[in-house]
C-alpha positions as CSV (number, residue, x, y, z in Angstrom):
1,X,-13.6,0.3,27.5
2,X,-10.6,-1.9,26.9
3,X,-7.7,-1.0,24.6
4,X,-7.3,-3.4,21.5
5,X,-3.5,-3.8,21.1
6,X,-0.9,-5.4,18.3
7,X,1.8,-6.9,20.5
8,X,2.0,-4.4,23.4
9,X,1.1,-1.6,21.5
10,X,-2.5,-0.1,22.2
11,X,-4.7,1.4,19.3
12,X,-5.1,5.1,21.3
13,X,-1.3,5.2,22.1
14,X,0.0,4.4,18.8
15,X,-2.5,7.4,18.0
16,X,-0.3,9.5,20.2
17,X,-3.0,11.5,22.1
18,X,-4.1,13.0,18.7
19,X,-7.5,14.8,18.8
20,X,-10.3,14.7,16.9
21,X,-9.5,17.2,14.1
22,X,-11.8,18.7,10.7
23,X,-10.1,18.9,7.5
24,X,-8.7,22.1,8.1
25,X,-6.9,21.5,11.7
26,X,-5.4,18.0,9.4
27,X,-3.6,21.0,7.1
28,X,-6.4,20.8,3.9
29,X,-7.4,24.3,4.3
30,X,-10.8,25.2,4.6
31,X,-12.8,22.3,3.5
32,X,-15.9,20.8,4.3
33,X,-18.6,21.4,6.6
34,X,-17.3,21.2,9.8
35,X,-18.0,22.5,12.8
36,X,-15.3,24.1,14.9
37,X,-16.2,21.1,17.2
38,X,-16.0,18.7,14.7
39,X,-19.8,17.8,15.6
40,X,-22.3,16.3,13.0
41,X,-24.6,19.1,11.4
42,X,-28.1,18.5,11.2
43,X,-29.6,15.5,9.6
44,X,-28.4,14.9,6.3
45,X,-31.0,13.6,2.9
46,X,-31.0,10.1,4.3
47,X,-32.7,11.4,8.1
48,X,-29.1,10.4,9.4
49,X,-26.6,12.3,11.1
50,X,-24.5,12.1,7.5
51,X,-25.5,10.7,3.6
52,X,-22.1,8.7,3.8
53,X,-19.1,8.0,6.4
54,X,-15.7,6.6,4.9
55,X,-13.7,4.8,7.3
56,X,-10.0,5.4,6.4
57,X,-8.1,8.4,4.8
58,X,-5.6,6.5,2.5
59,X,-5.9,6.7,-1.3
60,X,-8.8,5.1,-1.4
61,X,-10.7,7.0,1.0
62,X,-9.8,10.0,0.1
63,X,-11.0,8.9,-3.6
64,X,-14.4,7.5,-2.1
65,X,-15.2,10.6,-0.4
66,X,-14.0,13.0,-3.1
67,X,-16.4,11.0,-5.3
68,X,-19.3,11.3,-2.5
69,X,-19.1,14.6,-1.8
70,X,-19.2,15.6,-5.6
71,X,-22.5,13.7,-5.7
72,X,-23.5,16.1,-3.2
73,X,-24.0,13.6,-0.4
74,X,-22.8,14.9,2.9
75,X,-19.8,13.0,3.5
76,X,-17.7,12.3,6.7
77,X,-14.5,10.7,6.5
78,X,-12.8,9.1,9.5
79,X,-9.2,8.2,9.9
80,X,-7.5,6.1,13.1
81,X,-4.3,7.7,12.4
82,X,-3.2,10.9,13.3
83,X,-2.8,11.6,9.6
84,X,-4.0,11.1,6.4
85,X,-2.7,8.7,3.9
86,X,-3.2,4.9,5.0
87,X,-0.1,3.1,3.7
88,X,1.2,5.8,2.1
89,X,3.3,8.2,4.0
90,X,5.1,11.5,3.0
91,X,8.1,12.1,5.2
92,X,11.5,13.7,5.9
93,X,14.9,13.0,6.5
94,X,18.5,14.0,6.3
95,X,16.7,17.2,4.6
96,X,15.3,14.9,2.0
97,X,11.7,14.3,1.6
98,X,10.7,10.4,1.6
99,X,8.2,8.2,1.2
100,X,7.2,5.3,3.8
101,X,4.9,3.6,2.0
102,X,3.5,3.7,-1.6
103,X,5.8,6.2,-3.6
104,X,6.3,5.1,-7.6
105,X,3.3,6.0,-10.4
106,X,3.6,5.4,-14.1
107,X,1.1,6.6,-16.9
108,X,0.4,3.1,-17.7
109,X,-1.6,3.1,-13.9
110,X,-4.5,4.6,-15.1
111,X,-6.9,5.7,-12.4
112,X,-3.8,7.5,-10.4
113,X,-2.4,9.3,-13.3
114,X,-5.9,10.3,-14.1
115,X,-6.2,11.9,-10.6
116,X,-2.4,13.6,-11.4
117,X,-3.6,15.4,-14.7
118,X,-7.0,16.3,-12.5
119,X,-4.9,18.3,-10.2
120,X,-1.8,19.2,-11.9
121,X,0.8,17.5,-10.3
122,X,3.6,16.3,-12.4
123,X,6.5,13.4,-11.1
124,X,10.0,13.6,-9.6
125,X,12.3,11.0,-11.2
126,X,14.1,8.5,-9.5
127,X,15.6,6.0,-12.8
128,X,17.4,3.3,-12.1
129,X,19.4,3.8,-14.6
130,X,23.4,4.7,-15.2
131,X,24.1,2.7,-12.2
132,X,27.6,3.0,-10.7
133,X,27.7,-0.3,-8.8
134,X,25.1,-3.9,-8.5
135,X,25.3,-5.9,-5.9
136,X,23.9,-8.9,-5.2
137,X,23.7,-10.4,-1.6
138,X,22.5,-14.4,-1.3
139,X,20.7,-16.0,1.5
140,X,24.5,-17.7,2.5
141,X,25.3,-13.9,3.3
142,X,27.9,-13.7,0.2
143,X,28.2,-10.3,-1.9
144,X,28.6,-10.6,-5.4
145,X,29.3,-7.5,-7.7
146,X,27.6,-7.7,-11.2
147,X,28.6,-5.4,-14.1
148,X,24.7,-3.2,-14.2
149,X,24.8,-4.8,-17.5
150,X,24.5,-8.8,-16.2
151,X,22.8,-7.4,-13.1
152,X,19.9,-6.1,-15.2
153,X,19.7,-8.8,-18.0
154,X,19.8,-11.6,-15.1
155,X,16.5,-9.7,-13.5
156,X,14.7,-9.3,-17.4
157,X,15.8,-12.9,-18.4
158,X,14.6,-14.6,-15.1
159,X,11.2,-12.3,-15.0
160,X,10.4,-13.1,-18.9
161,X,11.0,-16.4,-17.8
162,X,8.6,-16.4,-14.6
163,X,6.1,-14.7,-16.6
164,X,6.1,-16.2,-20.0
165,X,2.3,-17.5,-20.5
166,X,0.9,-13.3,-19.3
167,X,-0.6,-13.1,-22.5
168,X,-2.5,-16.1,-22.2
169,X,-3.4,-15.9,-18.7
170,X,-4.7,-12.0,-18.5
171,X,-5.6,-10.9,-21.9
172,X,-7.5,-8.5,-19.7
173,X,-5.7,-7.9,-16.7
174,X,-8.6,-5.6,-15.3
175,X,-10.7,-8.6,-15.5
176,X,-8.6,-11.3,-13.4
177,X,-10.6,-14.3,-13.8
178,X,-11.3,-13.6,-17.5
179,X,-9.6,-16.7,-18.6
180,X,-9.9,-20.3,-16.6
181,X,-6.2,-20.6,-16.7
182,X,-6.5,-17.5,-14.3
183,X,-8.3,-19.7,-12.1
184,X,-6.1,-22.6,-12.4
185,X,-2.5,-20.6,-11.8
186,X,-4.1,-19.6,-8.4
187,X,-3.3,-22.8,-7.1
188,X,0.3,-22.6,-7.4
189,X,2.8,-20.4,-5.5
190,X,5.5,-18.1,-7.4
191,X,7.8,-20.8,-5.9
192,X,6.4,-23.6,-7.9
193,X,7.1,-22.0,-10.9
194,X,10.5,-20.8,-10.1
195,X,11.7,-24.1,-9.1
196,X,11.1,-25.3,-13.0
197,X,12.7,-22.3,-14.9
198,X,16.4,-23.4,-15.0
199,X,18.1,-20.0,-13.6
200,X,21.6,-19.6,-13.0
201,X,22.2,-18.8,-9.4
202,X,22.8,-15.0,-9.9
203,X,19.1,-15.1,-11.8
204,X,17.3,-17.0,-9.4
205,X,18.5,-15.2,-6.2
206,X,17.5,-12.0,-7.6
207,X,14.0,-13.1,-9.2
208,X,13.6,-14.2,-5.4
209,X,14.1,-10.8,-4.0
210,X,12.1,-9.1,-6.4
211,X,9.3,-11.7,-5.5
212,X,9.8,-12.3,-1.8
213,X,9.2,-7.9,-2.2
214,X,5.8,-8.1,-4.1
215,X,4.7,-10.9,-1.7
216,X,6.1,-9.6,1.3
217,X,6.4,-13.5,2.2
218,X,8.3,-15.7,1.1
219,X,8.3,-17.3,-2.6
220,X,5.8,-20.5,-1.2
221,X,3.4,-18.3,0.5
222,X,3.1,-15.6,-2.2
223,X,0.5,-16.5,-5.2
224,X,1.6,-16.9,-8.6
225,X,-1.7,-15.6,-10.4
226,X,-1.7,-12.2,-8.6
227,X,1.9,-11.8,-9.6
228,X,1.1,-12.3,-13.6
229,X,-1.6,-10.2,-12.7
230,X,0.4,-7.1,-12.2
231,X,3.0,-7.8,-15.3
232,X,-0.3,-8.0,-17.5
233,X,-1.5,-4.9,-16.1
234,X,2.6,-3.2,-16.9
235,X,1.8,-4.1,-20.7
236,X,3.4,-7.7,-20.7
237,X,6.4,-6.6,-21.0
238,X,9.4,-6.1,-18.8
239,X,11.1,-2.9,-19.5
240,X,7.5,-0.9,-19.0
241,X,7.1,-2.7,-15.8
242,X,9.8,-2.1,-14.4
243,X,9.6,1.5,-15.2
244,X,6.6,1.9,-13.5
245,X,8.0,-0.2,-10.2
246,X,11.0,2.2,-9.6
247,X,10.6,5.8,-11.8
248,X,8.4,8.3,-11.0
249,X,6.9,9.7,-7.7
250,X,4.2,12.3,-7.6
251,X,5.2,16.0,-7.3
252,X,5.3,17.2,-4.2
253,X,4.5,13.7,-2.5
254,X,1.5,11.2,-1.9
255,X,0.0,13.7,0.5
256,X,-0.1,16.1,-1.9
257,X,-2.4,13.8,-3.8
258,X,-4.3,13.1,-0.9
259,X,-5.4,16.9,-0.2
260,X,-6.0,18.0,-3.4
261,X,-8.8,14.8,-3.6
262,X,-10.2,16.0,-0.3
263,X,-10.2,19.8,-0.2
264,X,-12.4,18.8,-4.1
265,X,-14.5,17.2,-1.9
266,X,-16.8,19.0,0.8
267,X,-16.7,16.4,2.8
268,X,-15.8,16.8,6.5
269,X,-12.5,14.9,7.5
270,X,-12.0,13.5,10.9
271,X,-8.0,12.0,12.1
272,X,-7.3,10.3,15.2
273,X,-10.9,8.7,15.4
274,X,-10.6,4.6,15.0
275,X,-14.0,2.9,14.5
276,X,-14.6,0.0,16.9
277,X,-18.0,-1.4,15.5
278,X,-20.1,-1.3,12.3
279,X,-24.0,-2.2,12.9
280,X,-26.7,-2.1,10.0
281,X,-30.2,-0.3,11.4
282,X,-33.2,0.1,9.4
283,X,-32.2,1.9,6.2
284,X,-28.8,2.5,7.1
285,X,-25.4,2.1,9.3
286,X,-24.9,3.2,12.9
287,X,-20.7,2.9,13.9
288,X,-19.1,3.7,17.2
289,X,-15.5,5.3,17.4
290,X,-13.1,3.8,20.1
291,X,-13.8,7.0,22.5
292,X,-17.9,5.9,22.6
293,X,-19.3,8.3,19.7
294,X,-21.9,6.7,17.5
295,X,-22.5,8.3,14.0
296,X,-25.4,6.9,11.7
297,X,-25.0,7.4,7.7
298,X,-27.6,6.1,4.9
299,X,-24.2,3.9,3.9
300,X,-20.3,3.4,5.1
301,X,-17.5,2.8,3.2
302,X,-15.0,0.8,4.5
303,X,-11.0,1.1,2.9
304,X,-9.1,-0.4,5.7
305,X,-6.5,-2.7,5.4
306,X,-8.0,-5.8,5.3
307,X,-5.5,-7.3,8.4
308,X,-7.4,-4.7,10.6
309,X,-10.9,-5.8,9.9
310,X,-10.4,-8.4,12.6
311,X,-10.5,-5.2,15.2
312,X,-13.6,-4.1,14.3
313,X,-17.3,-5.9,15.3
314,X,-19.9,-5.8,12.4
315,X,-23.3,-6.5,13.2
316,X,-24.9,-8.8,11.6
317,X,-21.2,-10.4,10.6
318,X,-19.9,-10.3,7.7
319,X,-20.4,-13.2,4.9
320,X,-18.3,-16.4,5.3
321,X,-16.2,-15.1,2.2
322,X,-14.9,-12.1,3.6
323,X,-14.3,-14.1,7.1
324,X,-12.4,-16.5,5.3
325,X,-10.1,-13.6,3.9
326,X,-10.1,-11.9,7.3
327,X,-9.3,-14.9,8.9
328,X,-6.1,-16.1,6.4
329,X,-5.5,-12.1,6.4
330,X,-3.3,-9.7,3.7
331,X,0.3,-11.7,3.1
332,X,2.9,-8.5,3.2
333,X,4.7,-8.3,6.2
334,X,7.3,-5.5,4.6
335,X,8.8,-2.3,6.6
336,X,10.8,0.7,4.9
337,X,14.0,2.1,5.8
338,X,15.9,5.2,5.0
339,X,19.7,5.2,5.7
340,X,22.1,8.2,5.5
341,X,26.0,6.9,4.8
342,X,28.6,9.7,5.4
343,X,30.3,8.4,2.2
344,X,29.0,8.9,-2.0
345,X,28.5,6.1,-3.0
346,X,26.8,7.3,-6.2
347,X,24.1,5.6,-8.1
348,X,24.0,2.0,-6.2
349,X,21.1,-1.0,-6.6
350,X,21.4,-3.9,-4.6
351,X,18.9,-7.2,-4.2
352,X,19.4,-9.8,-1.3
353,X,17.8,-13.3,-1.7
354,X,14.6,-13.8,0.1
355,X,16.0,-15.1,3.7
356,X,18.3,-11.8,3.6
357,X,16.9,-8.4,5.1
358,X,17.8,-5.5,2.4
359,X,16.5,-7.0,-0.2
360,X,16.1,-4.1,-2.0
361,X,18.2,-1.1,-1.7
362,X,18.7,1.6,-3.8
363,X,20.0,5.3,-4.3
364,X,17.8,8.1,-2.7
365,X,19.6,10.6,-3.2
366,X,24.0,11.5,-3.6
367,X,26.5,13.8,-3.7
368,X,29.9,14.7,-2.1
369,X,28.1,17.5,0.8
370,X,25.6,15.1,1.1
371,X,27.3,11.5,1.2
372,X,24.0,9.0,0.4
373,X,20.9,8.2,1.4
374,X,19.7,4.6,0.8
375,X,15.9,3.8,-0.1
376,X,15.3,0.3,1.7
377,X,12.6,-2.2,1.4
378,X,12.4,-5.1,3.8
379,X,10.5,-7.9,2.5
380,X,10.1,-9.3,5.7
381,X,10.1,-7.7,9.0
382,X,10.9,-10.7,11.0
383,X,14.4,-10.4,9.1
384,X,15.5,-7.1,11.3
385,X,14.9,-4.8,13.2
386,X,14.6,-1.6,11.8
387,X,14.6,0.4,14.7
388,X,17.8,-0.7,15.9
389,X,20.8,1.3,14.1
390,X,23.4,-1.3,15.2
391,X,21.7,-4.5,13.7
392,X,21.0,-1.8,10.7
393,X,24.2,-0.7,10.4
394,X,25.4,-4.1,10.5
395,X,23.6,-5.3,7.6
396,X,24.3,-2.1,5.4
397,X,27.9,-2.8,6.5
398,X,27.6,-6.3,4.9
399,X,27.0,-4.6,1.6
400,X,28.9,-1.3,1.9
401,X,32.2,-2.3,3.9
402,X,33.6,1.0,5.6
403,X,30.7,3.0,5.2
404,X,29.7,5.4,8.0
405,X,26.4,5.1,9.1
406,X,24.9,8.7,10.3
407,X,21.4,7.8,10.7
408,X,18.6,5.5,9.8
409,X,14.4,6.3,9.3
410,X,12.3,3.3,9.3
411,X,8.6,2.5,9.3
412,X,7.2,-1.0,10.0
413,X,3.9,-1.4,8.7
414,X,2.9,-4.7,10.7
415,X,3.7,-2.7,13.7
416,X,0.9,0.2,12.9
417,X,-2.1,-1.2,14.7
418,X,-4.3,0.8,11.6
419,X,-2.3,-1.7,8.8
420,X,-0.6,-4.7,10.2
421,X,0.7,-5.4,7.0
422,X,2.4,-3.6,4.3
423,X,1.3,-3.1,0.5
424,X,-1.4,-5.7,-0.8
425,X,-0.2,-8.7,-1.5
426,X,-2.7,-12.1,-2.6
427,X,-1.4,-15.8,-0.9
428,X,-2.4,-19.0,-3.1
429,X,-5.5,-19.3,-4.1
430,X,-6.9,-15.7,-3.0
431,X,-7.2,-13.7,-6.3
432,X,-9.6,-16.1,-7.5
433,X,-12.1,-15.3,-4.5
434,X,-11.7,-12.0,-4.8
435,X,-15.1,-11.1,-5.3
436,X,-16.2,-11.6,-1.8
437,X,-14.1,-9.2,-1.0
438,X,-15.2,-6.9,-3.5
439,X,-19.3,-7.5,-3.1
440,X,-21.2,-4.7,-0.6
441,X,-23.3,-6.1,2.1
442,X,-26.3,-4.4,3.0
443,X,-25.6,-0.5,3.6
444,X,-21.8,-2.1,4.1
445,X,-19.8,-1.0,0.9
446,X,-15.8,-1.9,0.2
447,X,-12.9,-0.6,-0.9
448,X,-9.3,-0.4,-0.6
449,X,-6.2,-2.0,-2.6
450,X,-7.0,-5.2,-1.6
451,X,-10.0,-5.5,-3.1
452,X,-9.3,-3.9,-6.8
453,X,-9.0,-5.3,-10.2
454,X,-5.9,-4.0,-11.4
455,X,-2.5,-2.7,-9.9
456,X,-3.7,-4.1,-6.3
457,X,0.3,-3.4,-4.8
458,X,0.0,-0.1,-6.1
459,X,-1.2,3.5,-5.1
460,X,-3.6,3.3,-8.8
461,X,-5.4,0.1,-6.8
462,X,-6.4,2.3,-4.1
463,X,-7.9,4.8,-6.3
464,X,-9.6,2.4,-8.5
465,X,-11.5,0.9,-5.7
466,X,-12.6,4.1,-4.5
467,X,-14.0,5.2,-7.9
468,X,-16.1,1.6,-7.7
469,X,-16.9,2.3,-4.3
470,X,-18.3,6.0,-5.0
471,X,-20.7,4.3,-8.2
472,X,-21.4,1.6,-5.5
473,X,-22.7,4.8,-3.0
474,X,-24.8,6.6,-6.2
475,X,-26.4,3.3,-6.7
476,X,-27.8,2.9,-3.2
477,X,-28.4,6.1,-2.1
478,X,-30.3,7.5,-5.9
């Protein structure tokens, strides 16, 4: 069969020759019912190879797998990459644990916090407090140093003006279309509102940076309603919302929680297995992997990112509502970058306006011996080649003149053929059609952060969607 590719990077090459692995080989310990060869065991209660196949090994997939496994269903999880975690990715750089994808969690995010409590996982603090320096880069490339107090006041004032009517629009943020006003505002972009807020130059630049990050796009394409909903999920309060986004990471990394959930599932887990076709048959579903293997189940739960659906053939075709979403795609085109510099910069934080690449810069760790590790989030990958050390060095030195860059580490999520985009974000008019993404179609169920009602841009949304898919599988299978 021909290889499907993304700008020359084939899906099979991206896997890097990874072989099919059982849960134990994936570092999960002795879990599940997989045989040494990874072959399916005798037919399950549904008369198929498995009762449930979950496609995608991120937080949505891990949650759905755990839910189905605990119900006693013979469950198989297939992950296309050679690792688990989806759009979260715990790694190491310069001797430090880092997160290339989703990282921050909070007790105001009820689903992921409950999972952490369930498995006894604590938090690591990354607070943006007691800052030594705060910087703002404008679209013209000029850099202004503001006091931490003025810098913080700017973004708070701008955010509160942007979200001035959020209580009225989203009184029940986990029921996004509860009010007609929410549907009306979904016709507007974030820019439509920003341009009428009367912000100062610095306030607007800071807000532009924040909004470009959440949208993974320019503010004229980012839907206003989706951003307001996230703010409402954070308690309709700027300080609380900011604390959810920048303070706490999972102890042991995001992969630690993924492993705990899957170890609890009793499911079979295989990595390095992309799915190419999903076909509904009498009483079940038949899937085909890219190496030609055919596997059947009573139901399939799709948890892959929205932009990757175009690489999978569905028979019969998905509904017109889902096809519209797939054609439009998920908005975010973000990337993650870590930079190790020789100098001890202390606790620093910087915004860069939406046309600049280094939109969010903060100290990850620092000391006289270590120097400084900067954690940088890029809203739009086209603004910088994160893998070009010379280009990255030049941009970092614009903010921090004279620093010596010792090393960089980056992840371009749009170049990953199994994500083709970064965190979930809605374009103008998409949130009001969310149910089109959520609805089951026959024996195919759908999860993933894009399909969640609440914290769609966060790990919590993925967990929420996996719980819903688990309930739907139970209703379907009995």
